[in-house]
N, C-alpha and C positions, 0 to 999 in steps of 0.2 A: 370791901368787895361789892357789896350790894349797891353802894353809892356809885361805883363805876358802871355797873350794869344799868342802873337807873339813868345815869347820864347818857350812856350809849343808846339806850332805848328812847330817851327824850330827843337826842340828836337824830336818830333814825326817823322818829315820828315827825320831827321838824323838817327834815329833808323830804320825807314823803309828802307832807302837807305843801311845802314849797314847790315840789315837783308837780303835784296835782294842780296847784294854783297856776303854775306856768303852762301846763298842758291845757287847762281850761281857758286861759288867756289866748293861747295859740288857736284853739278851736273857735273861740269867739271871733278872732280876727279873720279866720278862714271863712266862717259863716257870713260875716259882714262883706268880705270880698266876693263871695259867691252870690250874695243878694244883689250887690251892685252890678255884677256881671249879668245876672238874670234880668235885672231891670233894664239894662242897656240893650240886651237881646230882645226883650219885650217891646221896647221902643222901636228898635230896628224892624221888627216884625210888623208893628203897626204902620210904620212908614211905608214898608213894602206893600202891605195890603192896600193902603191908600193909593200908592202908585199903580198897583194892578187894577184897581177900580177905575182910575183915570184912563189907563191904557185900554181897558175893556170898553169904556164909554167911547173913547176916540175911535176904536176899531169898529164899533157898531155904527157910529156916525159915518165913517168911511164906507162901510158896506152899504148903508142906506143911500149915500151919495152916488156910489157906483151903480146901484140898481136904478136909481132915478135917472142917471145919465144914460144908462143902457136903454131905458124906456124912451127917453127923448131921442136917442140915436135911432131906435127902431121906428119911431114915429116919423122922423125926418126921412129915413130910407123908404118907408111906405109911401109917404107923400111924393117923394122923388120918382118912385116907380109908377105911381098913378099919373103923375105929370108926363112921364115919358110915354106911357100908354095913350094918354089923351092926345099928345102930340102926334103919335103914330096914327091914331084914328082920324084926327083932323087932316093930316097930310093926305091920307088915303081918300078922303071924301072931297078934297079940293082938286081943281083942275091942274094945280101945280104938281100933282102926284107924279106926273110923267116927266117932270123936269129933273135933269140930272143933278144930284147933290154931291158935294165934296165927300171924299172918302171918310174924313174925320166925323162928319155928321152921320153918315151911314153906320160907322162903327158904334157911335153913341146910341143910335136907335136900335141896333141889334142886341144891345146888352140887356 
């Protein structure tokens, strides 16, 4: 009787040990899988950060270019206005001021 109990106890212990070994192996595989996934996500995050930095730099360069272009446009407009004013002044001081001008020229001067 004692021998049967001992055998049953040994089988139970063996099953328990094998079960724990299987569970440990499963957990180890799960941890390895999660580590690999974590590493892939970290790499993706790093790539996205690099892309964001590149896009931020490109955006800043575009902003700078737009500001520079706007300054050039303002300067060109200022020069054009000065030229139009000087033409008006020159025409007023010349004897041809009393000469009739085409309507398109008058429209341009009135702007």
